[in-house]
N, C-alpha and C positions, 0 to 999 in steps of 0.2 A: 426353871430359871424364869423369874421374870421380868418384866421391861417394863419401865414405867411411858415409855411413848413408841413408834412406833420407830422414828430416828433412831435409839437405842438398837431395838434387834435389827435393824440394817447393820448398824455398824460394826455390832458383834460379830455379825455372818460376815463382816465383808472378805472379799479373798484376802485383804491384808491381814485383819486381824487374826483368820483363822489359821495362815502362815505362820502369823506370831506366837498363836498358840502351840501347834504342830513344835515347832523349833523350840520352844519351850518344853514344850514334853520332851522331843528327842534327846535334849540337852539332860534333863535331868535324868531319861533313861539308861544313858553313858553314863551318869555318874553311879548310879547306881551299880551298871554293872561293871564300873572299876573299881568300885571298891571292893564289890564279890569277890571279885578276879584279886586282887591283894589277898582278901582273906586268904582261899583257895590256894592261892601260892606261899601262904607261912603255914599252908597244913592244918586252914581253921575251914574244916569243910562242911558241917554243920553251919559256921555264925556265916560263910557265902552266902547258904541254900534260905536262910533263913534275911539275909540284906535284901538277895532278889527277890522274896516275896513279899515282903513290906514295903519293897518300891513296886510291885504291883506287878511282876513277871508272873506269867500262868505255872500251872505244875510246869505244864508240857516244855514252856520255855524255860524253867529251871534246870528242866532234865537236859534240856540242849547245852545251854552254857556248862554244867558241868561233865558233860560228855566231851564237846567241844575242849574245855580246859584240861581236860585226861591225855590227851592225844596227842 
């Protein structure tokens, strides 16, 4: 990432900005998981797997979600 000034760098790495980015990422992850779970519950396992992969969930994470939802 390229910053035009030290102030931009400091702002980007401030605790408030980090918290905002973390909250946004968590919200996006939850949305991906919810969408995948709807597909899973509708019987579209491959679709659920694809949504999780496209959402940036690791192979291990995808496997864990699928195992969790099967139980």
